N, C-alpha and C positions, 0 to 999 in steps of 0.2 A: 891429902897428897900435895906435894909441892909441884912447881911448874915443870921441872925436869921429868918427874915421874909421869905427869900427865902427857908430856910430849912423847915419851916412850910408848905410852898406851896408844896415842894417836898414830904414831908411825906404824905400830903393829896392826892397827885397824885398817889403815890405808893399804898396806901391803896385802892384807887378806882380801879387802874389797876388790882390788884391781886384779886379783887372781881367782876370785870366787867362781867355782864351776859347779855344774850339776853333779859331777862325780863326787864332790865333797860331801854331799848329803847321802848318808848311808841308808836312809829310810826307803822302803819299797814304795815307788810312786805308781800305785795302781790307778786304774781308770774308773773305779767304781764311784757311784754318787756318794757313798758314805765316806770314802777317802777324800773326795773333794770338799765335803762339808767340814772335814777336819783340817783343811788347808794343804792337802797333798796335791798340789797343782804343779806339774813339772816345769811349766813356763816360768814360774816364780823363782826358781833356784838359779843361782849363777848371775853373772854380770853381762853376758853377751846379748841376751834377747832385748828387743825394744818394747818395753812395757813399764808399768809403774814401779815395780821394785827396783829396776835398774835406773829409771829416771830419778827416783829419790836418791839412789846411790851416787849418781853423778853430781847431784846438787851438793852433796856433802863435800865433794872434792873442790867444787867452786868456792864454797864458803871458807874452807881451810886456806885456799889460795888467796882469798881476799884478806885473810888475817896476815899472811906473809907478804902481801902486796907484790907478788911476782907472777910468773907464768909457768910454774913448775909442773902443772898437770895438763897444760894445753896440748902437748903432743899426744898424751894418752887419750884425752877427750876427742881430739881431732880424728885420730885413727878409729876410735869407737864409732863415731858418727859415719865416717867414710865406709867402714866395713858394713854397717847396717844398711846404708844407702845402696851399696852394691848388692846385698842380699835381697833388698826390697822391704819397704816398711809394711808392718801389719795393718790390720783394719783400723779405720779412724774411729776413735771412741774417747771417752774421758780418760781412761787409764793410759792409753798410748799417747796421750798428750803430755804426760809428765816429763819425758825426756826433752821436750821443747823448751822447758823453763831454763835449763842449763844451756841449750843451744843458742838462745837469744843472747846470752852473755858471751859465749864463745865466738859468735859471728861478729861481734863488735871488735874483737881483738886480733883475729887471725886473718882478716881479709875475706873477700867474697869467694866462696866456693859453692855458691848456690844455697848456703845455709839460711840466709835471711829470707830468700824466696820461699823456702820450705816453711819457715815460721809464719810468714804472711799467709800462705795457703791454709795452714792449720787454724790460724786466727779467723780467717774468713769462713772456714768450715764450721767452727764453733758458733759463729754468728748466724750463718744461713742454713746449715744443714743438720747440725746436731738435733736430735729429737728433743722437744721441750715438754715439760709438764704443764699442767694447769698453772696459770699465772706466770708462764714464761720461764720457769726454772730449768736449769740444765739437768736433763734426765741423766741418771748415772749409768750410761751405757758402758759396758765393759767388754773385754775380749772374750770370745767364746772359748771354753775349755777344750783343748785338743785341736783347735782350728784357728790358727793365727790370723786368718783372713775373715773369720766370722765374728759376730758380736752377740752379746746377751743384752737385750734391750732394757730389762728392769723397768717396765712401763710404769710411768707415773711416779717414779721414785726419786727422792732427793737423798743423797748420802753425804755425810760430813766430809768424806774423803775428797769430794769434788773441789772444795776450796783450794786444797793444796795441788791436786793433780791437774787442774785446768784453769781455775780462776786467776791464780797468781801469774800464770803465763799470759793470759789474755790482757790482764792489767799492765803487765810489763811491756807488752807489745804496743798497747795503747799509748804509753808514755814514750816509748822509743820512736814510734812513727807519728806521734802527735795525732792519734786517731781518737777523738773525743768519744765517738760512739762505742769504741771498744772499752775505753775506761768506764763509761757509763754502764755498759753491760756488766762489767766485772763488779761494779758497785751494787748493781741490782742483784747479782747472784749472792754476794755477801749478805745482803739484807734479807733475801728470801730464805737463805739457809738459816740465818739467825731466827727468823720468824717461825719456821717450822721445826727446827731441831733444838732450840734453846729451851730449857726447862726453867721457867722463872722461879719455881719453888726452891730449886737447889742451886741454880747457877751453872749446872752442868749441861752437856750436850748429849742428846740421843744419837744413836748411830744413823738412823734414817727416818724418813717420813714417806707414807704412801698416800697419794691423792685418790687412789682407787679404794684402798681400805679405810682411808681417813683416820689413820692412827700412826703411832711411832713404833709399829711392830711390837717387840717385847719391852719397849721402854727401858732399854739397857743403856747404862752409862759406860760405854766401852772405853778402855784406857787409851789405846792408840787413836781412836776416833777423837777423843777430847784433845789429844796431843796435836792432831792436824789443825785444830783451831788455835790452841795456845801458841804454837810456833808460827803457823801460817798467817794468823791475823796480824802479828807484828811485822812480818815480811810485807803484808799488804799495806799496812799503815805507813811504813817507812817509804814505800814506793809512791804513796798517794797523798801524803799529808799536805803537800804544797798545792794540791789541786782540789782537795775536798773542802766543803764548808765545815767550819769549826763545829757546828752542831752534829754533823755526821761523825767526825772524829771523836767527839765526846761520847756519842751514843755507842760507838764500837768499843771505845776504851772502857766505858762503864761495864759493858757486857763481858769483856775480857777480865776486868778486875773481879767481877762477881764469880766468874769461873775459877780464877786463880785462888781466891779466898776459900772457896769450897774444896778445891783440890788439896790445898795445904792441910785442911782439917782431916783429909783422908790419907795423907802420906803415912806410910809405914814407919813407925818410930825407930825401929831397929836398923833397917836397911836403907831408909831414905827413898825407897822406890814406891811405885803405885801398883795396885792389883789390876789384872786384866779387865775385871769389872770393878771399877774404882771404889764403889761403895759396898763391895762384897769381900770381906777379908778371908772367906773360904776359897776364893779364886786365887790362882797363882800370881805371884809377883811377876810383872812383865816388863822387860828392860827397854824395849824399843819405845813403847809409849811413855815410860818414865823419862827416857832421854829427850823425847820431843817436848814433854812438859817442862823439864828442867831448862832446856834450851830456850823455850818461849818465855819462861820467867826471867832468866838472865838477860835476854834481849830486852824484856820490858824494863828491867832496872837500868840497863846500859843506855837505853834511849829515853828514859825519863817517864815512862808510862806507869812505873811502879816505884815506890820509894825504897830506900836501901834495906829496910827491914826484911824484905822478901829474899834477899840474897842468901841468907843463911840456910833457908829451906832448900833452895836450888843447889847450893854447894853440898848439902847433905846428900842430895840425890846423886850428885857427881861422884861422890865416893862410892856409892852403890854401883853406879854404871862402870866406873873404872875397875872395880873389883870383879865385875862380870866379864871382863876381857880375859880370855884364857891364854895359855902359852903360845897358841898358834895365831893369836890376834883376832880370834873370832869373838864377837859379842854374843855371849850365851844368854839364855832366858828370853829369846825372841819368839813371839808367836807367829805362826805362818799366816798367809793371806786369809782374811776373815770376812765372809759374807754376813749379811744381817741375820740375826737369830731372834727367835720368839721367846727365849728364856736365857737365864744366866748360864745354864748348863751348856748351851751351844758354844759359848765363848770359852768355857772351861775345858771343852773337848778339843779345841784347836791345838794342833801339835806345836812343839818347840823345835826350831830348826835354824841353821845359819841362813841369813837372808841379806841381800844387798841393801835393802832399806834399813835393816837392823844395824848393819855396819855404818850406814850413813847417818842415821839418827844418833847413834852413839858418837860418831865423829862430830856432828853438829853440836851436841851438848858439851863434849870435852873441848872443842875449839872455842866455844863461847866462854867456857870457864877460864881460858887463858887471859881474857881481858880483866879478870878479877884476882889473878894470882900474882 
């Protein structure tokens, strides 16, 4: 696709993202445990709630705005945060930290509306009050299902999602406020997640680790989980490279390179996408994870962490992602919210549905492709 065609897809995705509502999903959102296991969690649909799907969605708008170097989405973003503050924020946890990543950027541009103080409070909460695993890892505490003020503790568990949902924010706040202890903590979290989730035999990442079980659950290489690292780690390095020792930068870069090399081997030759279980071709092709991977590879090339030979693989994925945008601007082929599973079937059973984070990850990938077209 040429640049104009990609821009048309981007505009359609943005319009859909900014109007995405719960009513747009036709599926029956039951409250049964079986439905929850398949990703039928009402909170996750739509753009209005303050949680991780919406937080990732808002981040996509910020990245597109960076490309245009203007303030075209500031009014929408400002109103979104003000509306949620009036309603009242939900429980403090890893996933409800995701919207703060965009809020740190917005607060710098639109003046003080109490936004920065909210961000400081959340950073301090992560440091002082978030439950920690053994070795001081960020325990992947999530929102309780059906209770926006409750939490699910996931005791002793590290999830790859945490890097994107909370660590990027804490690191950005550490730089913004010159708080070395926040930057140091963010680095520690990057390293402990690599230590326990990276599989050195393949270069891929497991979904999670349990200090109680002392295992990686089903040892599944989940597509969107790997994407949280592929894209998120470049965001982390770009924010931190001037304050990190070169040895640490090299260590993280080598880990990223090993992952990308393996992902390229597993890319579907026809569509350019990746499967929801990346090493299982019987699992469905999943577009949001593919978009995160493609965006992370293109950023790696653009910032010099990868050589130009990787570009063709990412742009092949871009074709598949663009083709997955339907006439309504919905990014199709997106798996719903996914808890950790003990086997590949768990991931295969997750439903496909319109999601704010799907729109955003598609937006991130297509936006990144504009730098190469």
